[in-house]
N, C-alpha and C positions, 0 to 999 in steps of 0.2 A: 504494500499499500504506499503510495507516494504521499508526501506532505501535502501536495496540491489537492489530492483526493479527500483529505481529512474533513473538510467542512461539508462536503456532500455526504460522507458516511454519517457524520453526526446528525444529519438532518433526518435520517431514517427513524421512524417511530415504531414502537411495538405495536402490533396488531391487538385489537380488543381481546381476542382470545388469550394472547400471552399476557396482557395487562391483568387479566382476570386470574391469573395463576399466582398463588401465594408462595413467596419464598422469603425465608429469613435466615441469616447466618447464625448457626449455633456453634458452641465450641467443638462439637464433634464434626460438623460439616467443615469448620475452618481446619481441623486437623486433617481431614481427608484431602481436602482441596490442596493444601500446602504440602502434601506428601509427594506430589508429582506422580500420582498413580502408583506409589509404592506402599500404600495402605489400602488394602481391598475392604470394602465396607462389611463383608461377612466373615473373611478369614483372617483379617488383621494385617499386620506388616509383612512384607514380602522380603525374604532374605535370600539373595543370590547364592548359588552354588556352582562348583566347577563341573559337576557331572549331571547327567539326566536326573530330574526334569529341569535342572539348572535354577531351580528355586527350592529351598527346603520345604518339604511336604508338612503342612500344619496338621500333624496327626491328632491334635486335640479337637479339630473341627469336624462336626458331623455333616459330612458332604452328602448331597441328595442322591437318590437311587438314579443311575444313569437313564433308566426308562421313564423317569418323571421329567418330561420335557419342560412342563410349566415351571417346576421349581428351579431346574437347570438354568432356564432363560432369566429368571430372577437373578441368578448369581452372575450372569453376564451383565445385567444391569437394566433389564426391561421391567417396566411397570406391569401390573396384573392386566390392566385393560389393554396394553400393547401386546402382551403375550396372546391374549385371546384373539387379537386381530391377526397376529402372526400365524397362529394355529389354523385359523380359518382360511388364511390365504394359502397356506401350505396344503390343506385338505382340497382346496379349489384346484390348485395347479397340479397336485400329485395324487389324484384320487385313487390310484391304483398302486402306490408306492408301498411295498412291503419291507419294513425294516425288522431287525431281530426283536423279538418280544422283550429280551432282557435290556435292549437299548445299546448294545455294543457288539462288535465283532472284530476280527483282526484282518489286516490287509498288508501284503508284502509289496514293496515298491520296487521300481526298476533300479533305484539306487542301492538295493541290496539290504534294506532295512524293513523290519516288520514293526507294526504299530498297532495299537487298540484304537478303533475308530467308533464314532457314534453317528452313524448315517442319517438318522432322522433329525437329531439335533443339529447337525452340520448343515442340512438343508434349511432348517428353520432360521438359524443364524443368517444365512445367506439371504432368505427372504426379509428379514429384518433390515438388512443393508439396502435391498432394492426398494423397500418402502420409505426410506428416508426422503424427506422433501428437499431436494436441492434448489428448487425454482421459486415456488410460490410463497414459501413461508418468510415472513419478514420480521426482524427484531432489530431493536437498537444495537448499535455497535458498543455496547457496554458489557461489563462482565455479568451484571445481574440480567441483562437482556439475553445474553448467550445461554446462561444457566436456565432461564425460563423457557427459552426455545428448546433446550435439550429436554425439559420435561414435557413440552409440547409434542416433541418428536418421539415420546414414548419411554423416556428414561425415569427411573425413580429418583427422587431428589438427591439421595446419597451418591448416586452416580452421576447425576447431572452437574454437580459441582465441578466435576473435571472439565466441563466446557468452558468455565471462566476461571478467573483468578481472584484471590482475596488480597486486599491491600498489604497484609502482613506476610505475603509469600516471600521467601528469601530472594526468588528470582526477581521481584519487583525492586527490592532494595539494590540488587547488583546492577540491574538494568531497567531504570524507570521508563524508557521507551516501550519496553515489551509490555508493561501494564497499560500505558496510555494509548498506544496504537498498533505495535507490531503484532500483538496477539491476534488482532482481527484480520491479519493477512489470510488466516485459515478459516474456512466456514465451519458453521456448526456441525453439519453432516460429516465433514472430513474429520473433525475431531472426535466425533462419536465413533466413526468407523475405526479410527486409530486405536482408541483405548479399549473399545469392547472387543476388537480383534485380539489384543493382547490378553484381556481377561478370558476370553473364549479358549484361546489356546492353552492357557495355563490351567483353566478349569478342566479341559480334556486331559492334560497330563495328570493333574491331581486325581481325577477319577480313576485313571489308570493306577495310580499309586494305591488308591483305595482298594482296587481289585487285587493287587498284589498283597496288601495287608490281609485280605480276606482269604488268601490262598487260592484265587481264581486265575492269577496270571504271575509271570515272573519277567524279570529284565536281564538281558544277557548282551553278548557282543554284537548281536545283529538286531537289536531292538527289544521290544516288548511282546511277549507270547502269552496267548491264553492257554490255560490248562483244560484240555478237552475232557468231555464227560467219560468217566471211567478211568481216567489217568490220575496219577499222583505226580508230584513235582519232578521226581527222578525220572519217571516214565516219559514226562513231557519233555524234558531236557534231552532225553535219549532219542526221541522222536525227531526233534529239531536238528540234533547232531547228525542224523542220517539223511537229511533233505539235501537234494541237489540244488544248491543256491544259484548256480548259473542258470539252470533251467528255470528256476523261479523267476529270475530277473527278465529272462526272455518273455515269459508268459505275462509277467506284470507290465512289461513295455506294450505289448499287444493289447492288453486290457485297458491300460491308461490311454491309448490312442482311441480305442472304441468309446471309452467313457467320455473323452473330450468331444467327440462327434455327437454323442448323445446329449450332453449338457448344451451344446450349441443348438441343438434342436429344441431343447427344453426353454432355453433363453428366448429363441425366436418365438415360441409359443406363449411365453410370458409377455413378450413385447407386444404381440398380437392382442392378447387379453387386455393389456393396459390401454392400448389404442382404442379397443372396442369400448372400454369403460369411460374413457375420456370423451368419446363420441356420443355415448349414451347420456 
């Protein structure tokens, strides 16, 4: 944002809908906002680690069941109302999608790494991104305006605070222009996408850790593996040791190519649906 553009930006007003949103800084919200996304509202401070999952797993936290998409989406940052909209949108676009009843499965990638995935939840998170309003939502270029717009776009308040800054944020002290104007070089949807993506990836890894703690999976040199029905840990590791990893990589490459083509068709269908809705 250039200095010349600042007066025009300041002239933008909150919409009536945003003005109607109540927001007030509390000590806890200040603590979250000034953490630079290093404190998650539900599982607390994030401590980096050198090995997977690259953050220390907070074993004291009661993580949701991977099959409980509503609860999991709350941990990504969505409000109850927004989650209902996302779930409805998902069912509309993928009426025949069949995910695992437990919520998770495993996938071997062409990079030679196995991982635990949550296919239904993954698609719902993507739907959330596609539903962000990049064009018509207007708000003041103030930190409160950005936070209220985050709430309007479907975040719960404790996550929406990451859309703006508090005046006591150390970054503001070090760089006053960041608080005054530079923060607004990035749109609210872009900020939402950035930090919810980080929290989503971390939630996925922590849910995998939860499965490992429950004796349902394990982590090794080639990623994280599920213990199949009827196996114990030793038998599962022996099965994986006997796999032809080169063959798995080749198969994964072919599947990834097919998946990419399928997702392109799905995106085209979604665009057609959005165009039809706009025309209606």
